[in-house]
N, C-alpha and C positions, 0 to 999 in steps of 0.2 A: 121187342123183348117181352116175353110172357111175365105176368105178375107172379111173384113168389108166393107159394101156398104154405099152409101149415105142414102138409106132407113133405114139401121140399126141405123145410127146417128139420123135421123129425126123421126123415128117411136114413140119414147116415148113422143114426144112433141105435143102440140095442133095444130090444123089446122092453127091457126094464126101464131104461131112461125115457123111452117114448111114453110108457104107461105113467111113470112118475110125473113127467111134464104135463100130460093130459089131466091127471088127478089134481095137480097144483093149479092149472088153469081153471078147472071146474071149481075148486075151493075159492079162488079169488072171485069168480063170478057169483058164487053163492053168497060170499061175504059182502060183495058190493054189486047188487043186481043191476044197477043202472050203468055200470061200467061197460065199456066196449074194449075188445082187445084186437090188436092189429098185428099182422106178421111184420116183423122188423128184420129184413134180411141183412142189413148192415151190422146189426147187433146179434144176429143168429138167435132170434128169440121172438117173444110176444110182448108187446107193450100194452099196458092197461091204462085207459083214460076215463076219468069221471067228467060228466058234462060241466060241472061247476069247478072242481079242483084241478082239472087237467090230468096230465100224466102223473100216476102215483106209484106204479110198480111195473116190473117186467119179469118174465119167466124165461130163463136162459138155459137150455139143455147143454151140458158139457159131456165130455167123453165118459166120465164115471160118476157124474152127479148132475143135479139141477140146481141152479141158483135162482133165488127170488130176490131181485134187487128192489129195495124199498126207498123211494125218493124221500128225502128228509128222515131217513131211518135213524140218523144220529140223534134225533129228538126223542126217540122212543126209549123208555126204560128197558133194560135188558138184564134183569137179575139172574137169569139162567144162562147167560152167555151165548145166546143163539146168533147174535148179529156179528158179522165180520166186516172188516174194512176200516180204514182210517181217513177217508176222504172228508171233505167239508160238509157233505149232506147225505150221501147214499150209503146204505148198509145192506149187506147180503145175508140171507139165510141159505146155507149150503145143505142140500138134502141128497143123501145117497139112497139106495133102494131099501135100506134097513127100516123096518116099521117103527121101532121106538122113537127115533129122531123125528120121523114124519108125524107120528101121532102126537108127540109133544108139541110140534109146530102147529098141527091142525087145531089143537085145543086152544092155542093162543091167537090164532089168526084173526078171529072176529073181534076180539078185544083190542089187540095191539095195532093191527093194520088199519082197521076202519075207524073206530071212535077216536082214539088218541091222535092218530096221524092226520085225519081230516080236520079235526078241531084245530090242531097246531098250524096246518097249512092255511086254512081259511083265516085264522088269526093273523098269520104272516101277510096274507093278501090284503086284509083290511088295514093293517098297520102301514104297509108300504104303498097302498093304493094301486098295487100292481097285481101280478099273477103269482107271487110267492116264489118265483124261480130265482 
């Protein structure tokens, strides 16, 4: 069986969703340059991993939006109400093709996703002696 590619994940989607997915992947890579992303066919998306912190987020194209799933997102402050979900640790930012929501998210990505989230996850790892999962 052939390995699933980014094209396989993106091909069923509209140009708008493909473009938004690629822009979001690029933003995550710019915010966390040492991160690698891998195609995740089971989740129909792209998982991002940091060499030290491990998995920290995923980008998941949907039919009419793109979700950014943030591992340990429940630990992030969310005064603008961008984070969705009520699970024990993961929160999602749901982006449609409209620029205002995307711009508002772009402006917060570097501060929220990288600095606060990594510090909290690394603190959790140190405290538990494990991987923070």
